[in-house]
ROZALUM-737900 format. One record per residue: residue in one letter; x, y, z of N, C-alpha, C, CB in turn. Coordinates in Angstrom, 2 decimals. Atoms other than C-alpha are relative to their C-alpha. Glycine has a CB too. Layout:
BEGIN
   r        nu        nv        nw       cau       cav       caw        cu        cv        cw       cbu       cbv       cbw
   A         X         Y         Z         X         Y         Z         X         Y         Z         X         Y         Z
...
END
This chain:
BEGIN
   r        nu        nv        nw       cau       cav       caw        cu        cv        cw       cbu       cbv       cbw
   M      0.84     -1.05      0.03      0.15     -0.37     -0.43      1.14      1.46      0.26     -1.28     -0.29      1.26
   T      0.35     -1.93     -0.34      1.10      3.69     -0.88     -0.50      0.90      0.94     -0.81      0.51     -0.69
   T     -0.11     -0.71     -0.66      0.72      6.18      1.20      0.49      2.54     -0.67      1.06     -1.19      0.78
   T      0.23     -1.01      0.27      0.65      9.90      0.26     -0.17      1.31      0.92     -0.79     -0.27     -0.57
   T      0.38     -0.78     -1.43      0.87     13.24      2.31     -0.55      1.11     -0.92      1.43      0.50      1.30
   A      0.12     -0.15      0.63      0.52     15.15     -0.97     -1.91      1.05      0.67      0.53     -1.24     -0.80
   K      1.44     -0.13      0.10     -2.89     17.68     -0.87     -0.21      0.05     -1.17     -0.62      1.01      0.59
   P      0.49     -0.27      1.43     -4.74     17.34     -4.04     -0.14      0.49     -0.57     -0.53     -0.07     -0.38
   I      0.04     -1.01      0.85     -5.05     19.92     -6.76     -1.39      0.82      1.47     -0.54     -0.58     -2.07
   G      1.69     -0.48     -0.22     -8.55     20.89     -5.58     -0.15      0.68      1.61     -1.24     -1.64     -0.12
   A      0.45     -0.07     -1.84     -7.84     20.93     -1.71      0.32      0.96      1.00      0.57     -1.10      0.76
   Q     -0.59     -1.41     -0.05     -5.71     23.73     -1.61     -0.47      1.30      1.08     -0.26      0.49     -1.39
   W      0.83     -1.15     -0.35     -6.15     26.41      1.16      0.02      1.13     -0.19     -0.13      0.13      0.87
   R      0.10     -1.15      0.25     -7.37     30.03      0.66     -0.60      0.70      0.55     -0.20      0.17     -0.80
   G      0.51     -0.77     -0.68     -8.20     32.82      2.35      0.31      1.65     -0.76      0.54     -0.35      1.42
   V     -0.38     -1.31      1.02     -8.88     36.55      1.57      0.57      0.61      1.27     -1.43      1.05     -0.97
   Y     -0.74     -0.63     -0.56     -5.88     38.92      3.26     -0.25      1.41     -0.68      1.27     -0.62     -0.01
   F      0.84     -2.44     -0.04     -6.64     42.84      4.28      1.20      0.32      1.06     -2.64      0.68      1.31
   D     -1.36     -0.78     -0.74     -3.26     44.58      5.16      0.16      1.14     -0.51      1.42     -0.66     -0.14
   G     -0.16     -0.60     -0.23     -2.07     47.49      5.63     -0.90      0.81      0.88      0.39      0.11     -0.74
   P     -1.06     -0.87      0.71     -1.29     50.98      5.89      1.16     -0.22     -0.61      0.38      0.70      0.65
   H     -1.14     -0.40      0.82      1.38     50.97      3.55      0.28      1.30     -0.97      0.11     -0.99     -0.74
   P     -0.37     -1.34      0.23      3.19     54.04      2.23     -0.36     -0.02     -1.33      1.45      0.43      0.32
   D     -0.23     -0.57      1.51      2.38     54.93     -1.69     -0.02      1.35     -0.10     -1.01     -0.45     -1.00
   Q      0.34     -0.84      0.29      1.88     57.79     -3.29     -0.88      0.51     -1.34      0.85      0.31      0.23
   N      0.81     -0.21      0.41     -0.15     60.01     -5.40      1.31      0.62     -1.63     -1.11      0.85      1.11
   R      0.23      0.16      1.78     -0.27     61.45     -9.12      1.77      1.48      0.54     -2.57      0.87     -1.27
   D     -1.03     -1.49     -0.67      1.63     64.63     -7.06      1.25     -0.02      0.12     -0.20      0.43      1.41
   G     -1.00      0.80     -0.27      3.93     62.47     -5.58      0.10      0.37      2.05      1.53      0.52     -1.21
   D      0.01      0.69     -1.44      2.99     62.90     -1.89     -0.49     -1.12      0.02     -0.66      0.62      0.99
   E     -0.24      1.69     -1.18      3.03     59.61      0.66     -1.60      0.32     -0.08      1.14     -0.05      2.26
   I      2.09      1.05     -0.50     -1.49     57.83      0.73      0.59     -0.84      0.37     -1.53     -0.77     -1.28
   P     -0.49      0.95     -0.92     -1.21     55.77      2.77     -1.57     -0.93     -0.65      0.27      0.62      1.99
   V      0.29      1.60      1.31     -2.42     52.31      0.61     -0.87     -1.59      1.03      2.48     -0.89     -0.76
   W      0.17      1.18     -0.40     -4.66     48.82      1.45      0.22     -0.35     -0.92     -0.93     -0.43      0.55
   F      0.03      1.03      1.14     -3.97     45.48      0.17     -1.92     -1.13     -0.05      1.75     -1.25      0.51
   V      1.85      1.73      0.42     -7.58     42.30     -0.37      0.73      0.40     -0.68     -2.22     -0.28     -0.18
   F     -0.08      1.22      1.58     -6.08     39.47     -2.50     -0.37     -1.34      0.70      1.98     -0.27     -0.93
   I     -0.07      1.19      0.07     -7.09     35.85     -2.53      1.65     -0.33      1.33      0.08     -0.37     -1.89
   G     -0.67      0.89      1.32     -4.68     33.95     -1.89      1.15     -0.76      1.81      1.28      1.50     -2.03
   D      0.51      1.17     -0.21     -2.64     30.81      0.07      0.80      0.21      1.27      0.17     -1.25     -1.06
   E     -0.65     -0.68     -2.22     -1.13     29.97      3.36      1.45      0.49     -0.03      0.25     -1.78      1.67
   D     -1.68     -0.52      0.39      2.11     31.67      2.74     -0.54      1.42     -0.46      1.06     -1.04     -1.53
   A     -0.17     -1.27      0.58     -0.08     34.52      1.86      0.28      0.91     -0.90      0.31      0.23      0.28
   S     -0.49     -0.39      0.74      1.18     34.46     -1.35     -1.73      0.41     -1.06      1.28     -1.06     -0.36
   P      1.04      0.35      0.76     -1.73     36.02     -4.33     -0.48     -1.22     -0.35      0.15      0.46     -0.89
   V      0.68      0.96      1.15     -3.49     33.73     -5.99     -0.88      0.60     -1.53     -1.17     -0.87      0.91
   G      0.24      0.02      0.59     -5.10     36.47     -8.06     -0.26      1.83     -0.13     -0.62     -1.06     -0.01
   T     -0.03     -1.92     -0.59     -5.98     40.36     -8.27      0.59      0.21      1.82     -2.26      0.82      0.00
   V     -0.95     -1.39     -1.52     -4.10     42.75     -5.67     -1.46      0.82      0.18      1.90      1.73     -0.86
   Y      0.37     -1.50      0.24     -7.17     44.94     -4.83      1.13      1.64      0.75     -1.71     -0.04      0.81
   H     -0.39     -0.72     -0.78     -4.98     48.76     -4.10     -2.10      0.36      0.37      1.35      1.23     -0.73
   C      0.96     -1.19     -0.70     -7.74     50.73     -1.70      0.24      1.57      0.28     -0.24     -0.42      1.30
   H     -0.30     -1.15     -0.45     -7.09     54.26     -0.45     -0.43      0.23      1.15     -0.30      0.85     -0.70
   Q      0.59     -0.37     -1.45     -9.47     54.10      2.17     -1.02     -1.76      0.13     -1.30      1.97     -0.09
   F      0.00      1.36     -0.96     -9.50     51.79      5.09     -1.55     -0.86     -0.29      0.12      0.55      1.94
   K      0.94      0.61      0.17    -13.27     51.50      4.85     -1.13     -1.31     -1.42     -0.29      1.03      0.36
   S      0.51      0.51      1.72    -13.78     50.66      1.01      1.08     -1.22      0.58      0.52      1.28     -1.97
   A     -0.98      1.12      0.05    -10.37     48.26      1.86     -1.19     -1.53      0.78      1.76      0.61      1.21
   D      0.41      0.76     -1.48    -12.35     46.49      5.27     -1.47      0.06     -0.89      0.20      1.02      1.98
   G      1.44      0.88      0.22    -16.17     45.95      3.47      0.38     -0.77     -1.16     -1.52      0.94     -0.35
   L      0.09      0.72      0.98    -14.75     45.22     -0.04      0.33     -2.29      0.79      1.40      0.97     -1.26
   A     -0.23      1.03     -0.67    -12.43     41.86      1.92     -0.58     -0.63      1.19      0.92      0.15      0.17
   K      1.18      0.02     -0.39    -15.58     41.59      4.04     -0.84     -1.46     -0.42     -0.56      1.27     -0.53
   R      1.38      0.96      1.50    -17.94     40.57      1.10      1.30     -0.84     -0.66     -1.13      1.57     -1.90
   M     -0.32      0.37      0.52    -14.85     38.78     -0.54     -0.01     -1.46      1.07      0.86      0.78     -0.61
   A      0.08      1.49     -1.13    -14.76     36.44      2.48     -1.26     -0.82     -0.11     -0.01      0.43      1.75
   R      0.69      0.51      0.21    -17.95     36.12      2.80     -1.34     -0.70     -1.13      0.09      0.36      0.61
   D      0.49      0.74      1.38    -19.28     35.47     -1.16      1.30     -1.11     -0.23     -0.19      1.30     -1.54
   R     -0.70      0.75     -0.10    -16.63     33.34     -1.12      0.06     -1.11      1.21      0.81      0.67     -0.16
   R     -0.16      0.56     -1.63    -16.67     31.72      2.12      1.12     -0.18      0.22     -0.63     -1.25      0.46
   L     -0.47      0.10     -0.58    -13.57     32.05      2.91      0.86      0.67      1.24      0.10     -0.36     -0.57
   E      0.18     -0.44     -1.08    -11.78     32.60      6.20      0.90      1.78     -0.43      0.63     -1.23      1.26
   L     -0.70      0.19      0.04    -10.62     35.17      6.50      0.93      1.41      1.20     -0.01     -0.37     -1.35
   I     -0.86     -0.08     -0.37     -7.29     37.33      7.34      0.18      1.54      0.09      0.72     -0.78     -0.60
   H      0.93     -1.14      0.24     -8.18     40.67      9.02      1.77      0.43      0.81     -2.08      0.23      0.84
   E     -0.90     -1.43     -0.64     -4.18     43.04      9.24      0.45      0.68      0.35      0.24      0.46      0.20
   A      0.35     -1.10      1.32     -5.66     45.74      8.28      0.59      1.24      1.24     -2.26      0.15     -0.79
   M      0.07     -1.03     -0.65     -4.68     49.26     10.59     -0.76      1.72     -0.80      1.52     -0.02      0.42
   P      0.65     -1.26      0.46     -7.18     52.13     10.00      0.85      1.26     -0.45     -0.84      0.45      1.08
   D     -1.08     -0.45      0.68     -4.87     54.72      8.74     -0.07      1.39      1.27     -0.23      0.26     -1.97
END
C-alpha cells in the first residue's frame, strides 16, 4: 500500500487577506496610505488580483464581502490610518 502526504490540487487552502496601510504616492508625489485585499494561499501569496484601496473603510468592506461570498477565512491584519 502506498501513502502520500500531498494535498489534492482542489484542496489547497485559500483565504482573504486584508493588510495595510502601506505607503504609496499620488500623482503629485505625495505619500498616501494604501490597503491591499487579495485571495492568497497559506503562505500569504496572492493567487489572483490584488486590490489596492485608498480608504480603510472601503478596503474593509471589500475584504468582508469577498470572504463572505467565497466562504473563505478573513485574515485581517490592517489598521486604520
